[in-house]
N, C-alpha and C positions, 0 to 999 in steps of 0.2 A: 378760643382754642378748645377743642374737645378731642380726647383720645379714646377711641372705642376698643373694647376687648369683646370677647364672645359672651361676657356675662355682665359687663357694667360699662359706664362712661366716666372718664375722669375729666373734670372741667378746669382744673388748675387754679382754683381759688387760693391755693397754696402749693408750695413745692412738695412733690411726692418723695417719700423715702422708701427705697427698695432695700430690704434686708437680705443679705447673702446667707444662703444655707448650702454649704458644700457637703455632699455625701460621698466624698472621695477620700482615699487614703493619703493623697499626696498634694493637696492644695497648699499654697505657700503659707497661709496663716492658720487655718483651722483644719487642715487635712487630717483625717482619722478621728476627729472629735465626734462626728455625728453619723458614722456609718451604720450604727445600730438604729433600727426604726424608732424605738421608744425614745432614744436620745434625740433623734432628729425632730420628733413631734414635740418633745419638751422644749427644744430650742425654738421651734416655730412659735409655740405659745409665748415664749419670752420675747421674741421679736415683735409679735403683735402687741403685747403689753407695753413694749417700749415705744410703739408708735409706727411700726412698719405698715405702709400702705400696700406693698407688694412683697412677696417672698420669692426670691429667685433661687431656684434649685438647680445645682450643677452636679453632674455625675462624671465629668471629665475635666481634669485640671488643664488650664491654658497657661500656667506659669512657664517661665523660661526653662528649657530642657525637659519639659514634660513629653510624654509619649501618648500616642493615640490609644483610645480604648475601643474595643469591639462594640458595635452598637448593641448587641444583645446583653453585654455586661453593663453598659450604661443604662439600658432599660431596667435591668434587674436592680440597679442602685436607686433609680429615681422614682419609678412608678409607685411602689408601696408608700413612699413619703408623700407624693402628690395626692394619691387616693386618701391617705389619712388626713392630710390638711384640708382637702376639699370637703370631706365629710364632717370635720369637727369645727371648722372656722369659716367665717365670712371674710375672707381676705383674697385678694388677687394672687394667683399662683403663676409664676413664670418659669419656663424651662429654659435653662442655659445650655444650648446645644447647637451644633452645626451639622447634624445628621438628620435626614428626613425620617428615618425609621424611629429615631428617638422622639422627634417632634410629634409624629403621629401617635405614638403610644402615650406620650405625655398629655396630649390634647384629649385623647380618649379617657385618660385617667382623671381629668379635671383641670388641667392647666389651661389658662385663658390668654396667655401671652407666650410668644416664642421669642427668645433672646438669642439672636444669631451673631456671634462675634465676627463671622466672616462677611456679613452683609450680603448673604446669598451667593458668595463667590465659591465656597467649598461645595455646596449642594443646593442648586437652584430649586429643587423639588420642595424645599421648605416653603417657598413662595406659594406653591400650589396648595399645600396643607393649610397655610395661613388663610388663603383666599376661601377655600372650601369650608373651613371651620369658623370663619369670622374672628379669628384670634387677633389680638394685638401683635404687632411685629416690631422688634427692635433691630435696627440695622446698624452694625458697628463698622467703623473704618479700620481697615488694616491693609497691609501689603504683604505679598509673599504667600506661602502656603503654611500649613500647620507647623511644619518643621522649621521654617525659616522666618516666621512672622516676627520673631524677637531679634533677628540679626540682620535686618535690612539696613542698607546704607541710607542715612537720612536724606530726604529730598530737600532742594533749596528753599521751597516755599511750602511749609507744612499746612498753613491755613488753606491755600489753594488746593493742595493735594487732598485734604479731607473733604472739601467741597466737591471735587471731582469724583472722589470715591463714593460719596453719598449719592451724587447724581446717577452714577452707574448702577448702584444698588437699587435706587428708586425705579430706574428703567426696568430692571429685571422684575421687581415686585409688580410693577404695572403690567408687564407682559403676562403675568400669571393672574391678574385680576384683583390684586390686593388693593383695597380702597385706601386712599391716602390718609383718611382720618383714623386709620388703624395703625399707622406707622409712627414710630419714634426713632430718633437718630442718636447714636453714641459716638463720641469723638475718638474713642479707642486709646485712652491714655496708656502708655507703656507698650503699645503694639507698633513696632517699626518706627519708633520715635526716640530721639536722643533725650537726655535729661532736659536740655535747654528747650527742645521742641515741645516737650510736655508742658513746660512752664509757659512757653509762648502761646500755645493753643488755649490755655486757660486764660491768659492775659487778654487774648484777642477773641475770646469766645463770642463777644457781642456781635462781631462781624458775621459770624456764621449764623447766629440767632436771627439777625436781620434778614439774611439771604433766604433762610428756610423758615420764615416767620409763621407759617401755618403748621409747623411740626414741632413737637416737644423735643428738646435736646437733653440727653442724659450724659452725666459725667460720673465715671467710676474711677476714683483715684485712691480709694481706701487702702491704707497700709502698704502701698506699692513701693518698689525698690527705689524709684527716683527720689522719694521723700527721705529714705534712709541716706542716700548720697548727699542730699542737701544738708541734712542734719548731722553730717560728719560720720556716717557709717553706723548709725544706731540700728539695732535689730528690729525685726518686724513688730515685736511686742512693745516697742517704745515709740511708735509712730502715730499715736492717737492725736497728739496736738497738731502735727503736720497735716494729718488727714482732715481734721476739722477746719484748719485754716484754708486748705485747698478747696474744700466743699463750700465754705462760706464765700470765697471769692468767685467760685463757679456760679453760685446762685446769684450773687450780685451782678454777674455779667450775663445772666439770662438762662442758666440751666433750670429746667423744670422738674427734673428727676435726678436724684443722687443715689448711687448704688454703693452701699456701705456695709461694713462688718459691725460697726458700733452705732446702733440705731438710736438709742436714747440720747446719747451725747450729740449726735448729728442733728436730730430733730430739734433739740434745744438751740443749737448754733444757727440752724436755718431760720427758726422763728425770730431770732434776734435780727438777723439780716433782713428778713421781710419787714419787720417793724421799722427798721431804720429807712428802708427803701420807700415805705409809705409816706415818709416826710419830705421826699423830693418834690 
């Protein structure tokens, strides 16, 4: 398996760790911490030192009850950070957006991966930008629109729904000419899924991995609210152990990329899982 971006190829001799860098005032865990350019670049350097293979930069929160940000404001937030990281470090930069204007500006600034939480459902033109730039493209499963994606009634078969959603997104990407070896798939933990369904899809991830066996599957569950629910209502700052447990099981079941806030701890946990799997 090879995943190509506009600047490199990932061959998955090990699980990739994607470090989250939100330059937003309202993200659920680190909102407001890295809005300043210098602070964002220092955080990027920390993430790289901790073992991040990819830095995923977001300028619009997708937490429950968040509101849309105008594309020009999102560009203002993310482009200086992308330019700064691309100039200073040899690390893959991903832009977390569902707007074509932001994707285009981010790619021009040095981003080599577009991470679209809507799987091209909110704005198909992202597919055209990915195809023309040769960027990597992450397609996430969700249902509903931006305002309703966290309040959808759970479907009876979540594994089948994720598979159907991925197939629909892949069809759109193919229509715009995105090469399949530039695509990765995200199960969309927390988006239109109940607590039980979040758990189910991690437990049954191997089924999806087998069906889409030529594509890398990404899991992003770091610090999310379903972990707090399972752990008796603990706040976001106390969900590290739960995040590591979930990431370890996801990797055991076939995830090739994990998207996390806590890079060093996750990288260690993943290496242990991989070492154990090698003995099978």
